[in-house]
C-alpha positions as CSV (number, residue, x, y, z in Angstrom):
1,M,-0.1,-0.1,-0.1
2,S,1.4,3.3,-1.1
3,R,1.3,6.4,1.3
4,V,-0.2,9.5,-0.1
5,P,1.0,12.6,1.9
6,L,-1.8,15.1,2.9
7,L,0.3,18.1,2.3
8,N,3.0,18.5,-0.3
9,A,6.1,18.8,1.7
10,D,8.0,20.5,-1.2
11,A,5.4,23.0,-2.3
12,S,8.0,25.6,-3.1
13,N,9.4,23.4,-5.8
14,S,6.2,22.4,-7.4
15,R,5.3,25.6,-9.0
16,E,3.9,25.3,-12.5
17,P,6.0,27.2,-15.1
18,E,4.3,30.3,-16.6
19,P,2.3,29.5,-19.6
20,A,3.8,30.7,-22.9
21,T,1.4,33.4,-23.6
22,F,1.8,36.1,-26.1
23,F,3.1,38.6,-23.7
24,Y,5.2,36.3,-22.0
25,R,6.9,35.4,-25.4
26,I,7.5,39.3,-25.9
27,R,8.9,39.7,-22.5
28,H,11.3,36.8,-22.9
29,G,12.5,37.9,-26.5
30,E,11.1,34.8,-28.3
31,L,8.9,36.7,-30.6
32,V,11.6,39.2,-31.3
33,R,13.9,36.6,-32.2
34,A,11.4,34.9,-34.5
35,C,10.6,38.1,-36.3
36,L,14.1,38.9,-36.8
37,A,14.6,35.4,-38.0
38,E,11.8,35.8,-40.6
39,F,13.3,39.2,-41.6
40,I,16.7,37.9,-42.2
41,V,15.7,34.5,-44.1
42,T,13.4,36.5,-46.4
43,L,16.1,39.1,-46.9
44,L,18.6,36.4,-47.9
45,F,16.1,34.4,-50.1
46,V,15.4,37.6,-52.2
47,L,19.0,38.7,-52.4
48,L,20.6,35.3,-53.1
49,G,17.7,34.2,-55.3
50,V,18.1,37.4,-57.6
51,T,21.8,37.0,-57.7
52,A,21.5,33.4,-58.6
53,V,19.1,34.2,-61.5
54,V,21.6,36.9,-62.7
55,N,24.6,34.5,-62.4
56,V,23.0,31.4,-64.0
57,S,22.4,33.8,-67.3
58,G,19.4,31.9,-68.6
59,N,19.7,28.4,-67.2
60,V,16.4,27.8,-65.8
61,T,17.4,24.5,-64.3
62,G,20.3,26.3,-62.6
63,A,18.1,28.9,-61.1
64,A,15.5,26.4,-59.9
65,L,18.1,24.4,-58.2
66,A,19.7,27.4,-56.5
67,H,16.2,28.5,-55.2
68,G,15.4,25.0,-53.9
69,L,18.6,24.6,-52.0
70,L,18.5,28.0,-50.6
71,I,14.9,27.7,-49.3
72,F,15.7,24.2,-47.9
73,L,18.7,25.7,-46.1
74,L,16.8,28.8,-44.8
75,V,14.0,27.0,-43.5
76,A,16.3,24.5,-41.7
77,M,18.1,27.5,-40.1
78,T,15.1,29.1,-38.7
79,A,12.6,26.2,-38.1
80,N,13.5,26.0,-34.4
81,V,13.2,29.8,-34.0
82,S,10.3,31.0,-36.0
83,G,9.0,27.9,-37.7
84,G,11.0,28.6,-40.9
85,H,7.8,30.1,-42.7
86,V,9.9,32.5,-45.1
87,N,6.7,32.8,-47.2
88,P,3.8,35.1,-46.2
89,A,1.5,32.6,-47.6
90,V,3.0,29.7,-45.3
91,S,2.4,32.2,-42.4
92,L,-1.1,33.0,-43.3
93,G,-1.8,29.1,-43.7
94,V,-0.3,28.3,-40.3
95,C,-2.3,31.2,-38.8
96,L,-5.5,29.9,-40.5
97,S,-4.8,26.4,-39.1
98,G,-4.7,28.0,-35.6
99,E,-0.9,27.3,-34.9
100,I,0.1,30.9,-34.5
101,S,-2.2,34.0,-33.6
102,F,-3.4,36.6,-35.9
103,V,-1.1,39.0,-34.3
104,K,1.8,36.9,-34.7
105,F,1.0,36.4,-38.3
106,L,0.9,40.1,-38.7
107,L,4.2,40.5,-37.2
108,Y,5.8,37.7,-39.4
109,F,4.1,39.2,-42.5
110,A,5.7,42.8,-41.7
111,S,9.0,41.1,-40.9
112,Q,8.9,39.2,-44.3
113,M,7.7,42.1,-46.4
114,L,10.5,44.3,-44.8
115,G,13.0,41.6,-45.4
116,A,12.0,41.2,-49.1
117,S,12.2,44.9,-49.6
118,V,15.8,45.2,-48.1
119,G,16.8,42.1,-49.9
120,G,15.6,43.7,-53.2
121,A,17.5,46.9,-52.5
122,L,20.7,45.0,-51.7
123,A,20.2,42.8,-54.9
124,L,20.0,46.2,-56.8
125,A,23.3,47.4,-55.1
126,V,25.4,44.5,-55.7
127,N,24.4,43.4,-59.1
128,V,25.2,44.9,-62.3
129,E,22.3,47.0,-63.7
130,A,22.6,45.6,-67.2
131,E,22.7,42.1,-65.9
132,L,19.5,42.9,-63.9
133,T,17.6,44.3,-66.7
134,G,18.7,41.2,-68.8
135,V,16.7,38.9,-66.4
136,R,13.9,41.4,-65.6
137,Y,15.3,42.1,-62.1
138,G,14.9,38.2,-61.2
139,T,11.2,38.6,-61.2
140,H,8.7,36.0,-62.7
141,H,7.0,36.6,-66.0
142,P,4.8,34.3,-67.9
143,A,6.0,32.6,-71.0
144,A,4.9,33.9,-74.3
145,D,2.2,31.4,-74.7
146,Y,0.6,32.2,-71.1
147,N,-1.7,34.8,-70.5
148,T,-1.7,36.6,-67.2
149,G,-4.9,34.9,-66.0
150,R,-3.5,31.4,-66.7
151,A,-0.1,32.3,-65.0
152,F,-2.1,33.7,-61.9
153,G,-4.1,30.4,-61.6
154,I,-1.0,28.4,-61.7
155,E,0.5,30.6,-59.0
156,I,-2.4,30.1,-56.9
157,F,-2.5,26.3,-57.4
158,T,1.3,25.9,-56.7
159,T,1.0,28.1,-53.5
160,F,-1.9,26.0,-52.4
161,V,0.4,22.9,-52.8
162,L,3.3,24.6,-50.9
163,V,1.1,25.8,-48.1
164,T,-0.7,22.3,-47.8
165,T,2.7,20.5,-47.9
166,V,4.1,22.6,-45.0
167,L,0.9,22.2,-43.0
168,A,0.7,18.5,-43.6
169,N,4.4,17.8,-42.7
170,A,5.8,20.4,-40.5
171,V,2.7,21.6,-38.6
172,D,0.4,18.7,-38.3
173,R,1.2,16.8,-35.2
174,K,0.3,13.6,-36.6
175,G,2.1,14.0,-40.0
């Protein structure tokens, strides 16, 4: 027969840890670190992605491999800090799934937009203007046989596939 004490003799050490609320995360710097991580990886993705497009000079396979490796490394680098969203669509999907709050989504979104803007400005600063204009500043443009509506539909579909893949594999606890 086991004995159950009526009073907890070690009550001073049985204090529950403070729940990880939104304000707790702000006080302890977790949210600031997460937003800074999203800012830095989005900056790096835009800067290095545009620079890769400029340097592969028309080699679509090289540009695709550079972007794939880059996103893999950047997500791995920040997965434990911010979740490694990098893309605002991923942040929105994670928010809609209930894994992050709407306020946190807005902070991530702002960090990602600011990071992309600074990354774009740095890409302009470090790349030769003639090379940038030759690849349309590293932006995406539909092929000649695709109209804008068709290209937009493909972007929506591929973004859906990306967000669904992230939610199914990185967010879903059963996945």
